[in-house]
C-alpha positions in Angstrom: 28.7 -55.6 26.3 30.0 -53.4 29.0 33.1 -52.9 27.1 31.1 -52.0 24.0 28.9 -49.2 25.5 32.4 -48.1 26.7 34.0 -48.4 23.0 30.9 -46.7 21.3 31.4 -43.5 23.7 35.1 -43.5 23.6 34.7 -43.6 19.6 32.6 -40.7 19.7 34.8 -38.8 22.2 37.6 -39.3 19.8 36.0 -37.6 16.7 34.9 -34.5 17.9 32.5 -33.5 22.1 26.4 -27.4 27.1 26.3 -26.8 30.9 24.5 -24.1 32.3 22.4 -23.8 35.3 19.6 -21.5 35.1 16.0 -20.6 35.6 12.3 -22.0 34.2 9.6 -19.2 33.7 6.7 -20.6 35.3 3.1 -19.9 34.0 1.5 -21.2 36.9 -0.7 -20.2 39.8 0.5 -19.9 43.2 -1.5 -22.3 45.0 0.4 -25.6 44.3 3.5 -26.0 46.6 5.9 -28.2 44.4 8.6 -30.1 46.0 12.1 -30.0 44.7 13.2 -31.6 41.9 16.1 -31.8 39.7 17.7 -33.8 36.7 19.4 -36.3 39.3 17.6 -39.6 40.2 14.3 -39.5 42.4 14.2 -39.7 45.7 11.6 -41.6 47.3 9.4 -41.6 50.8 7.2 -43.7 52.3 4.7 -46.4 50.4 1.7 -44.1 50.0 -2.1 -46.4 50.2 -3.2 -45.5 46.4 -6.5 -44.0 46.3 -7.4 -46.3 42.7 -7.3 -49.7 43.9 -10.4 -51.6 43.9 -10.4 -52.2 47.5 -10.3 -48.2 48.2 -12.8 -46.5 45.1 -15.4 -49.4 46.5 -14.9 -48.0 50.3 -15.2 -44.5 48.9 -18.5 -45.6 46.3 -20.1 -47.1 49.4 -19.5 -44.0 51.8 -20.4 -41.5 49.1 -23.4 -43.8 47.9 -24.3 -46.1 51.4 -28.2 -46.4 49.3 -26.4 -48.3 46.8 -24.3 -50.6 48.5 -25.4 -53.4 47.1 -24.8 -53.1 43.6 -22.8 -54.7 41.6 -19.3 -55.1 42.9 -16.7 -52.7 41.2 -14.5 -54.8 39.6 -11.1 -53.8 38.1 -10.4 -52.2 34.5 -6.6 -52.2 34.9 -3.7 -53.8 36.7 -0.9 -51.7 37.9 2.5 -54.0 37.3 6.2 -53.6 36.9 7.9 -55.7 34.6 11.9 -56.8 35.0 13.3 -56.7 31.3 16.9 -58.7 31.0 18.3 -57.0 28.2 17.7 -54.9 25.4 15.5 -57.0 23.8 13.1 -57.4 26.3 13.2 -53.4 27.0 12.2 -53.3 23.2 9.6 -56.2 23.2 7.5 -53.9 26.2 8.0 -50.9 23.8 6.8 -52.4 20.8 3.5 -53.1 22.7 3.0 -49.2 23.3 3.2 -49.5 27.2 3.9 -46.4 29.0 6.7 -47.2 31.3 7.9 -45.5 34.1 11.3 -46.4 35.9 9.8 -45.2 39.4 7.0 -46.7 41.4 3.6 -45.0 41.3 2.4 -45.0 45.3 5.3 -43.5 47.0 5.7 -40.4 48.0 8.3 -38.6 45.7 11.0 -36.2 48.0 12.9 -34.8 45.6 11.3 -35.3 42.0 13.9 -35.7 39.1 14.6 -37.5 35.8 15.4 -40.8 36.5 15.0 -43.5 39.1 17.0 -47.2 39.6 15.8 -49.7 42.1 18.6 -50.0 45.1 18.1 -54.1 44.7 18.9 -54.1 40.5 22.4 -53.7 39.2 23.3 -50.5 38.1 24.5 -52.0 34.7 20.9 -53.2 34.2 17.7 -52.5 33.3 15.9 -51.5 36.8 12.1 -52.0 37.1 9.7 -50.6 34.5 6.5 -49.8 35.9 2.9 -49.5 34.0 -0.3 -49.5 34.2 -2.2 -52.2 31.9 -5.8 -53.0 31.3 -7.3 -55.7 32.7 -7.4 -57.9 29.5 -3.5 -57.3 28.7 -1.3 -60.2 27.4 1.8 -60.3 29.4 4.5 -61.0 26.8 5.6 -64.5 27.9 9.5 -64.2 28.1 9.4 -60.8 30.0 9.6 -60.7 34.1 6.8 -59.1 35.7 4.8 -58.9 39.0 1.1 -57.3 39.4 1.3 -55.3 42.2 -2.8 -54.4 42.3 -6.0 -54.2 41.0 -7.2 -51.0 39.8 -10.2 -49.2 39.3 -10.4 -46.1 37.0 -13.6 -45.1 35.9 -12.8 -43.9 32.6 -12.1 -47.1 31.8 -15.2 -48.7 32.5 -18.1 -48.5 30.3 -20.8 -49.0 32.1 -20.1 -45.7 33.7 -21.2 -43.6 31.2 -25.0 -43.5 32.0 -25.1 -45.1 35.5 -25.6 -41.4 36.9 -22.8 -42.1 39.9 -21.0 -38.9 40.3 -17.4 -40.4 40.1 -15.7 -37.4 40.5 -17.2 -37.6 44.2 -16.2 -41.3 44.7 -12.2 -40.3 43.5 -12.4 -37.5 45.9 -13.6 -39.7 48.9 -11.2 -42.1 47.8 -7.9 -39.7 48.1 -9.9 -38.5 51.4 -10.2 -42.3 53.4 -6.3 -43.1 51.8 -5.0 -40.0 53.6 -4.1 -38.3 50.5 -6.7 -35.7 50.9 -3.9 -32.9 50.4 -3.0 -34.0 47.0 -6.9 -33.1 45.6 -6.8 -29.9 43.4 -8.2 -26.8 45.3 -10.6 -26.3 42.5 -11.6 -30.2 43.5 -12.3 -28.8 46.7 -14.4 -26.0 45.6 -16.6 -28.3 43.5 -15.1 -27.7 40.2 -13.8 -30.0 38.0 -12.4 -32.8 37.1 -10.0 -31.0 35.1 -8.4 -32.1 31.8 -4.8 -30.7 32.0 -3.4 -28.9 29.2 -0.8 -25.9 28.7 2.0 -24.6 26.3 5.9 -25.9 26.6 7.0 -22.9 24.9 10.8 -22.1 24.2 12.6 -18.2 23.3 14.1 -17.8 19.7 14.5 -13.9 19.2 16.4 -14.4 16.3 12.8 -15.6 14.9 10.2 -14.2 17.1 9.6 -11.6 19.9 7.1 -14.1 21.4 8.3 -17.8 22.6 7.5 -20.4 19.9 6.1 -24.1 20.7 8.5 -26.7 21.2 7.3 -28.8 18.5 5.3 -32.7 18.6 7.2 -33.1 22.5 5.3 -35.9 24.6 4.1 -34.0 28.0 3.3 -36.7 30.8 1.4 -36.6 34.0 0.6 -38.8 36.5 -1.2 -39.1 40.1 -0.5 -42.4 41.6 -2.0 -44.8 38.5 -3.8 -42.4 36.9 -1.3 -41.7 33.7 -2.0 -39.7 30.8 -0.1 -38.4 28.0 -0.1 -35.9 25.0 1.8 -34.5 22.6 2.5 -30.7 21.9 1.3 -29.0 18.6 3.3 -26.1 16.6 2.5 -24.0 18.5 3.5 -26.1 21.8 -0.1 -26.6 23.4 -1.3 -30.0 24.7 -4.0 -31.7 26.2 -4.3 -35.1 28.5 -7.5 -36.9 27.2 -7.7 -37.9 31.0 -9.4 -35.6 33.7 -7.8 -35.6 37.0 -9.5 -34.1 40.1 -5.8 -34.2 42.0 -2.6 -32.4 41.1 0.0 -34.1 39.2 3.1 -34.8 38.5 4.3 -33.1 35.0 7.2 -34.3 32.8 8.9 -33.8 29.6 10.0 -37.1 27.5 11.8 -36.4 24.5 10.4 -38.6 22.1 8.6 -36.9 19.1 5.8 -37.4 17.2 7.5 -38.0 14.3 9.2 -40.3 15.5 12.7 -39.7 16.9 13.9 -40.4 20.2 16.7 -37.9 22.2 18.5 -39.1 25.7 20.4 -39.5 27.5 20.1 -39.4 31.1 20.8 -43.0 31.8 22.4 -45.3 29.2 19.5 -47.5 29.1 16.7 -45.4 28.9 14.9 -45.0 25.9 14.5 -41.4 25.7 15.2 -38.8 28.3 12.8 -37.4 30.2 12.8 -33.8 32.5 10.8 -33.7 35.2 8.4 -30.2 35.9 7.2 -30.8 38.8 4.1 -31.2 40.8 1.3 -28.5 39.2 -2.4 -28.0 39.3 -5.0 -30.1 37.5 -5.7 -27.9 35.2 -2.3 -27.9 33.5 1.3 -27.1 33.7 2.8 -24.4 30.8 6.7 -23.3 31.1 8.8 -21.4 28.6 12.3 -21.8 28.9 15.2 -19.8 27.3 18.7 -20.1 27.1 19.1 -19.0 31.0 17.5 -22.0 31.3 18.5 -25.8 32.6 20.9 -26.5 29.8 20.1 -29.8 29.0 16.4 -29.0 28.4 17.1 -25.7 26.4 19.2 -27.4 24.3 17.5 -31.0 23.5 14.4 -28.7 23.2 16.0 -26.6 20.4 17.0 -29.9 18.8 14.0 -31.7 19.7 12.3 -28.5 17.1 15.1 -29.1 14.7 14.3 -32.3 14.2 10.5 -31.3 13.7 11.6 -28.9 11.4 13.3 -31.2 9.4 10.4 -33.8 9.1 8.1 -31.1 8.2 10.6 -30.1 5.3 10.7 -33.9 4.0 6.4 -34.2 4.4 5.8 -31.4 2.0 8.9 -32.0 -0.4 6.7 -35.2 -1.8 9.6 -37.3 -1.0 11.5 -35.7 -2.6 13.3 -34.6 0.8 14.5 -37.9 2.5 12.4 -38.7 5.6 14.0 -40.1 8.6 15.1 -43.4 9.5 12.4 -45.1 11.6 13.2 -45.2 15.3 16.1 -43.0 15.4 17.9 -42.4 18.2 20.3 -39.7 19.2 22.3 -38.9 22.3 22.6 -35.2 22.8 25.8 -34.7 24.8 26.5 -31.5 26.1 30.4 -31.7 26.6 30.8 -33.2 23.1 32.2 -30.4 21.1 30.8 -31.6 17.6 28.0 -34.4 16.2 28.6 -37.4 14.3 26.3 -40.0 12.7 27.5 -43.1 13.4 24.0 -45.1 12.9 24.8 -47.3 15.2 20.7 -48.4 16.2 20.6 -48.5 12.6 23.8 -51.7 11.9 26.3 -49.5 10.9 29.3 -50.7 12.3 28.0 -53.2 14.8 27.2 -55.4 11.0 29.7 -53.7 8.9 32.7 -53.6 11.0 34.2 -56.8 11.2 36.4 -57.0 14.3 33.0 -55.6 16.0 30.9 -57.6 14.5 32.8 -60.8 15.8 32.7 -60.3 19.2 29.2 -59.3 19.2 28.0 -62.4 18.1 24.7 -63.3 18.5 24.7 -59.9 20.8 24.7 -57.9 17.3 20.9 -57.0 17.5 20.9 -56.3 21.6 23.9 -53.9 21.0 22.0 -51.7 18.4 19.0 -51.7 20.5 21.4 -50.0 23.2 22.9 -48.2 20.7 22.7 -44.5 19.5 22.6 -43.5 15.7 23.6 -39.8 16.6 26.1 -38.1 19.4 24.7 -35.0 19.0 27.3 -32.7 20.7 26.2 -29.1 22.0 29.0 -27.6 23.7 28.8 -24.4 24.0 25.7 -23.5 22.3 25.0 -20.7 24.1 22.0 -19.4 21.9 18.5 -21.0 20.3 20.5 -20.6 16.6 23.2 -22.4 17.9 22.0 -25.5 18.9 19.4 -25.6 16.0 22.3 -25.2 13.6 23.3 -28.2 15.5 20.4 -29.5 15.5 19.8 -29.3 11.6 22.8 -30.8 10.6 22.7 -34.3 12.4 18.7 -34.6 10.8 19.7 -33.5 7.6 22.7 -36.5 7.7 20.0 -38.6 9.0 17.8 -38.2 6.3 21.0 -38.9 3.8 21.3 -42.0 5.2 17.6 -42.9 5.1 18.5 -42.7 1.4 22.2 -44.6 1.0 21.8 -46.8 3.5 23.9 -48.7 5.7 26.5 -50.1 3.4 27.3 -46.7 2.3 27.2 -45.3 5.0 29.7 -47.5 6.5 32.2 -46.6 3.4 31.2 -42.8 4.4 32.6 -43.7 7.8 35.9 -45.1 6.6 36.3 -42.2 4.3 35.7 -39.1 7.6 37.1 -41.1 10.6 40.6 -42.7 9.7 41.6 -45.9 10.8 42.7 -44.1 14.1 38.7 -44.8 15.4 38.3 -47.9 14.5 41.7 -48.8 16.2 39.9 -47.7 19.2 36.9 -49.9 18.9 39.4 -53.2 18.2 41.5 -52.3 21.2 38.8 -52.0 23.2 37.2 -54.7 22.0 41.1 -56.9 22.1 41.0 -57.3 18.9 43.2 -56.5 15.8 41.6 -53.2 13.8 43.0 -53.8 9.6 41.0 -51.2 8.3 42.5 -48.5 5.8 40.8 -45.5 4.5 38.8 -45.9 1.1 36.6 -43.7 -0.9 35.6 -39.9 -0.6 32.0 -40.2 0.2 33.1 -37.8 3.4 33.2 -34.8 1.2 29.7 -35.6 -0.6 28.1 -35.9 3.0 29.4 -32.6 4.3 28.9 -30.7 1.1 24.6 -32.4 1.0 24.0 -31.9 5.1 25.5 -28.5 5.1 23.8 -27.5 2.0 20.7 -28.7 3.6 20.9 -27.3 6.8 21.7 -23.7 5.6 18.6 -23.8 3.4 16.6 -25.2 6.6 18.0 -22.8 8.8 17.3 -20.1 6.4 13.6 -20.6 5.9 13.8 -20.3 9.8 15.6 -17.3 10.0 14.6 -15.5 6.4 17.1 -12.3 6.8 20.1 -15.0 7.6 22.6 -14.8 4.8 24.5 -18.0 6.9 26.5 -20.4 4.8 27.7 -24.0 6.5 30.4 -25.6 5.3 32.9 -28.4 6.6 36.3 -27.4 6.0 37.9 -25.8 2.9 35.8 -27.4 0.4 33.8 -25.2 -0.9 30.8 -27.8 -1.5 28.0 -25.7 0.6 28.8 -22.4 -1.4 28.5 -24.7 -4.7 25.0 -25.7 -3.8 24.3 -22.5 -2.7 25.5 -21.0 -6.0 22.9 -23.4 -8.1 19.8 -23.0 -5.6 20.1 -19.2 -6.0 19.9 -19.8 -9.6 17.0 -22.0 -9.6 18.6 -25.9 -9.0 16.7 -25.5 -5.4 16.8 -28.2 -2.3 14.0 -29.9 -3.9 15.9 -30.8 -7.1 19.1 -31.6 -5.8 18.5 -33.3 -2.6 17.5 -36.4 -4.8 20.5 -36.4 -6.5 22.4 -37.9 -3.3 21.7 -41.5 -3.8 24.0 -44.6 -3.4 25.3 -43.6 -6.9 27.3 -40.7 -6.1 30.2 -41.4 -3.8 32.4 -38.2 -5.5 31.8 -34.7 -6.6 32.7 -35.4 -10.2 30.1 -38.5 -10.3 27.6 -35.6 -8.6 28.7 -33.0 -11.4 27.8 -36.0 -14.4 24.2 -36.7 -12.5 23.5 -33.5 -12.4 24.3 -32.6 -16.1 22.1 -35.5 -16.9 19.4 -35.0 -14.8 19.2 -31.0 -15.7 20.8 -30.5 -18.8 18.9 -27.1 -19.2 21.6 -26.0 -16.4 24.5 -27.0 -18.0 26.1 -23.7 -18.2 25.2 -23.0 -14.7 26.5 -26.5 -13.1 29.3 -26.4 -15.4 30.4 -22.6 -13.6 29.5 -23.6 -10.5 31.9 -27.0 -10.4 34.9 -24.1 -12.1 34.4 -22.0 -9.6 34.1 -23.9 -6.4 36.1 -27.0 -7.0 
């Protein structure tokens, strides 16, 4: 399996390939001293006493309401647990349960925040412990190792608290005090305000589009204080609001898992999606504005996120004429890759269609699909928002095309665009012999359509732009733009690129069949640009 992962990355490097440090513009009050954070591994300090444990919440309740000490005992609403998946299939089982998984323990002091953590007791090439908080009636999967770390009480999860007249914020504050964690309480909480529902804006500067920052759209924001975890997706303006209240100042993270269904990596090879630490901020919320001087990983992934969101919106608004993205699209955003490639391995291309690879993997083919990416998004040299946005639109246009033509057709496209050299790389690393020969001409079709699609969507975002994206000197994009400007727009042309179109001649004949009223325009376009 490890050789397979190396082979995948080596092949991607053979195909084609953004790293400048910078700053974030924080829109926050200065009443929180955040510990340092980076995009490296989280550094843990000592273990802390969790204020939300049943024991501590009981003590806090009895301290705040001594006369009510004889009332019904506080019972667990949730369990703080950790899972140790042994392989990608078990990890997928956990993800399919909808759990919010964190790779670091929630009851330790964080000395330096970061984007990932790997337990030193677990081998580096294995999944690390995954921490979660689950309701008491949660049905644990029988095949995944887990440990129940603590019984917790979260008042929001107890239906009895809705009409019991108890000031649970006061109880929570007392729990922080008796556990030695009082300094973590929000200054507003100490002054009698709150509790607070964290909200804010995640925005990014795109000066070619707007003088004001625009939203990072549909991205997942996660915050936690001990076992109290909340997540929310941003809207199109970048605004988010948590549905859970906080009295303490939580830590915030961006998770590159979009509400439209695609995920972006990678921090660690075995992660579902990239995380980007934002640090510790007030319970009221955290807002940031990112620009091209910010951390390069964060900047480029936020731009690519917006490109994917915009593509999905265009597909939704097209009434099905523009193909939707395949479900669970996995993207590896690689800052040192110059160029991009849609290999669609997570969806089975190569793994199940390239015989030497499939033969070596055997029963592990399904597992290999789970850990592999669909798209290698190369972001080297993307100095501006519109540069990275254009790169993103291209791979999302290709992913949409894949969902229309399917796995076998896409394999033939890979053969026609890569040549046998890349497949030989796979075969050599896997200890087999490759007999692949280059066939087909789908590459010209894919390049023409995907560059045409990104040209149209790019111009919709930048109405003053006259750019035409082209791959090589085939003229395919100019041909389609010529038709576009004469009435055959994207929503009319996109449905034509189905499995039967394997070359430009077939495309021409299909156009003439579908749109005979444009016969002279179609004929002229192909005569001009072929």
